[in-house]
C-alpha positions as CSV (number, residue, x, y, z in Angstrom):
1,M,-9.0,-7.0,-18.0
2,R,-6.1,-7.1,-20.4
3,K,-3.2,-9.5,-20.0
4,N,-0.7,-6.8,-19.0
5,I,-2.4,-6.4,-15.6
6,W,-0.4,-9.5,-14.6
7,K,2.8,-7.6,-15.5
8,W,1.9,-4.4,-13.7
9,T,3.7,-5.2,-10.5
10,A,7.0,-5.5,-12.3
11,L,6.7,-1.9,-13.5
12,L,6.3,-0.6,-10.0
13,V,10.0,-0.5,-9.2
14,A,10.5,1.8,-6.2
15,A,12.6,1.9,-3.1
16,I,11.0,0.9,0.2
17,V,12.7,3.5,2.3
18,C,13.3,7.3,1.8
19,V,13.0,7.5,-2.0
20,G,9.6,9.1,-2.6
21,F,9.0,9.6,1.1
22,A,7.7,13.1,1.6
23,S,8.7,12.9,5.2
24,C,12.4,12.5,4.8
25,G,14.4,15.2,6.5
26,D,17.1,15.9,9.1
27,D,16.5,14.2,12.4
28,D,16.5,17.4,14.5
29,D,12.8,18.1,14.9
30,E,11.8,16.8,18.4
31,D,9.1,19.4,19.2
32,N,5.8,18.0,20.3
33,K,7.0,14.4,20.0
34,P,4.9,11.9,21.9
35,A,6.6,9.9,24.7
36,N,8.2,6.7,23.7
37,N,6.4,3.6,25.1
38,G,9.5,1.4,24.7
39,G,7.7,-0.8,22.2
40,G,4.9,-1.7,24.6
41,S,4.0,-5.2,25.8
42,T,3.0,-6.3,22.3
43,P,5.3,-4.3,20.0
44,T,4.6,-6.3,16.9
45,A,0.8,-5.8,17.3
46,A,1.5,-2.1,17.8
47,L,3.3,-1.9,14.5
48,V,0.8,-3.9,12.5
49,G,-1.6,-1.7,10.5
50,V,-1.7,1.1,8.0
51,W,0.2,4.3,8.4
52,E,0.2,7.6,6.6
53,S,3.0,10.1,6.5
54,L,2.4,13.2,8.6
55,E,3.6,15.3,5.7
56,G,1.5,13.4,3.2
57,G,2.5,11.6,0.1
58,Q,3.1,8.1,1.4
59,V,1.1,5.2,2.9
60,M,2.9,2.2,4.5
61,A,1.3,-1.0,5.8
62,F,2.8,-3.6,8.1
63,N,1.0,-7.0,8.1
64,A,1.1,-9.5,11.0
65,D,2.8,-12.1,8.7
66,G,6.0,-10.0,8.2
67,M,4.9,-8.7,4.8
68,G,4.1,-5.1,4.0
69,Y,3.7,-2.6,1.3
70,T,4.0,1.1,0.6
71,Y,2.7,3.4,-2.1
72,S,2.9,7.1,-3.0
73,T,-0.1,9.3,-3.0
74,E,1.3,12.4,-4.6
75,G,3.4,13.1,-7.7
76,V,4.7,10.0,-9.4
77,I,2.4,7.2,-8.3
78,Y,4.1,3.9,-7.5
79,G,4.0,1.1,-5.0
80,S,6.2,-1.7,-3.8
81,F,6.0,-4.8,-1.5
82,F,8.5,-5.8,1.2
83,T,9.2,-8.1,4.0
84,Y,10.3,-6.9,7.4
85,K,11.4,-7.8,10.9
86,Y,10.7,-5.8,14.1
87,D,13.2,-6.1,16.9
88,A,11.5,-4.9,20.1
89,K,14.7,-5.0,22.2
90,Q,16.7,-3.0,19.7
91,Q,13.6,-1.1,18.6
92,T,14.5,-1.5,14.9
93,I,12.6,-2.3,11.8
94,V,14.7,-4.2,9.2
95,F,13.4,-4.2,5.6
96,N,14.6,-7.4,4.1
97,N,13.8,-6.6,0.4
98,S,15.0,-3.0,0.4
99,A,16.6,-1.8,-2.8
100,E,18.4,0.9,-1.0
101,A,21.6,0.7,1.1
102,S,19.8,2.0,4.1
103,D,17.2,-0.5,5.1
104,T,17.0,-0.3,8.9
105,W,14.8,2.1,10.9
106,T,15.5,2.9,14.5
107,V,12.1,3.4,16.2
108,S,11.8,6.4,18.5
109,V,8.1,6.4,19.0
110,L,5.6,3.5,18.6
111,D,2.2,3.7,20.1
112,D,-1.5,3.4,19.1
113,K,-1.4,6.5,16.9
114,N,2.2,7.4,16.0
115,L,5.2,5.8,14.4
116,Y,8.4,7.9,14.4
117,A,11.7,6.4,13.2
118,V,15.2,7.4,12.1
119,F,17.4,5.9,9.5
120,E,20.8,6.8,8.0
121,L,21.3,7.5,4.3
122,Y,24.3,9.1,2.6
123,A,26.0,9.6,6.1
124,R,23.0,11.7,7.4
125,N,20.2,10.8,9.7
126,H,16.7,11.3,8.4
127,D,13.4,11.0,10.2
128,V,10.1,9.5,9.1
129,K,6.8,10.3,10.9
130,F,3.6,8.4,10.4
131,V,0.1,8.4,12.0
132,R,-2.1,5.3,12.1
133,R,-5.0,5.0,9.7
134,T,-8.1,3.3,11.0
135,D,-10.1,3.0,7.8
136,P,-12.5,0.0,7.3
137,A,-11.0,-2.9,5.3
138,V,-13.5,-2.4,2.5
139,S,-15.4,0.8,1.8
140,A,-18.9,0.4,0.4
141,E,-18.1,2.8,-2.4
142,I,-15.9,0.2,-4.2
143,V,-18.2,-2.8,-3.7
144,G,-20.0,-3.9,-6.8
145,T,-19.4,-4.9,-10.5
146,W,-17.5,-2.6,-12.8
147,K,-17.4,-2.9,-16.5
148,N,-15.0,-1.6,-19.1
149,K,-17.0,1.2,-20.8
150,D,-15.1,1.2,-24.1
151,S,-14.3,-2.5,-24.5
152,D,-16.1,-4.5,-27.2
153,A,-15.3,-7.6,-25.1
154,T,-16.8,-8.5,-21.8
155,D,-14.3,-6.9,-19.4
156,V,-15.5,-6.9,-15.8
157,I,-14.0,-6.3,-12.4
158,V,-15.9,-7.3,-9.2
159,F,-15.2,-6.1,-5.6
160,R,-17.1,-7.8,-2.8
161,A,-17.8,-6.6,0.7
162,D,-15.8,-9.5,2.2
163,G,-12.6,-8.4,0.5
164,S,-12.7,-10.9,-2.3
165,G,-13.3,-10.4,-6.0
166,Y,-12.5,-11.3,-9.6
167,W,-11.9,-10.0,-13.0
168,S,-13.0,-11.6,-16.2
169,E,-12.6,-10.9,-19.9
170,N,-14.1,-12.7,-22.8
171,S,-12.8,-11.8,-26.2
172,G,-13.2,-13.7,-29.5
173,G,-14.5,-16.7,-27.6
174,A,-11.5,-17.0,-25.2
175,T,-12.0,-16.2,-21.5
176,E,-9.4,-15.0,-19.1
177,S,-10.2,-14.6,-15.4
178,A,-8.7,-14.5,-12.0
179,T,-10.0,-14.4,-8.4
180,Y,-8.3,-12.2,-5.8
181,K,-8.4,-10.8,-2.3
182,F,-8.0,-7.1,-1.8
183,V,-7.6,-4.2,0.7
184,Y,-9.1,-0.9,-0.4
185,D,-7.8,2.6,0.6
186,A,-10.9,4.8,0.2
187,K,-9.0,8.0,0.8
188,F,-6.6,7.6,-2.2
189,H,-8.6,5.0,-4.2
190,V,-6.0,2.3,-4.2
191,A,-6.8,-1.4,-4.2
192,V,-4.0,-3.8,-3.0
193,I,-4.7,-7.0,-4.8
194,S,-3.5,-10.6,-3.9
195,Y,-4.3,-13.2,-6.5
196,D,-5.7,-16.5,-5.1
197,N,-4.6,-18.5,-8.2
198,A,-1.2,-17.1,-8.8
199,G,0.1,-15.7,-5.5
200,E,0.9,-12.4,-7.2
201,K,0.3,-9.0,-5.7
202,E,-0.5,-5.7,-7.4
203,F,-1.5,-2.2,-6.8
204,W,-4.5,-0.9,-8.7
205,F,-4.6,2.9,-8.7
206,L,-8.2,3.8,-9.5
207,K,-7.8,7.2,-11.0
208,D,-10.6,9.8,-11.4
209,F,-12.8,7.8,-9.0
210,D,-16.2,9.4,-8.5
211,G,-18.3,6.5,-7.1
212,K,-19.7,5.7,-10.5
213,S,-16.6,5.2,-12.6
214,F,-12.8,5.0,-12.4
215,V,-9.8,4.7,-14.7
216,L,-7.6,1.7,-14.4
217,D,-4.7,1.0,-16.7
218,G,-6.0,3.6,-19.2
219,N,-9.5,2.1,-19.3
220,Q,-12.6,3.6,-17.9
221,Y,-14.8,1.2,-15.8
222,V,-18.4,2.1,-15.0
223,K,-20.4,0.7,-12.0
224,Q,-23.2,-1.7,-13.1
């Protein structure tokens, strides 16, 4: 893979809250809302996981270590990482790295399947509604070795079933490589990458994925 993959994260500049959320709207739709469980006995555990907007267009993940990420699935594709804190008593989620003025959600529903919250932006209340995703951490369709179809150099990406992998490129006798851990979203073909040797994180949006090939960063990779 080319060097610019290390710089890709810097290009994914997007707000954590509201901007790009297809679910933003006035907070006056209370019909068919599940009962609030008050955060439950283990509210942090209830929040941890991957959530998808009810209206589509957005995926958000909360990790147990206080880190998280979000990415769009429609229109302009982008992603961003964040840190957060969940206050069970106040029932709020505070996004610590938000680029927007409004970075606190007040949770109205949090249970095994639903996450509803309200936040204020531009003097108006807006609601966000998510449902929990229960996909496997790694789908079999991504596991394997993928090679750049059009590269004269040896340009290879590997995804393993245990959530680890690496990419390697040899061009003109010089080799570049990196190992990583990943989480894969089979529904939208997004790989969230964490580099073991650099501590960097990236989103790989695998376009035109058909099980045999995909396009990443303008290059087509074919399964070996």
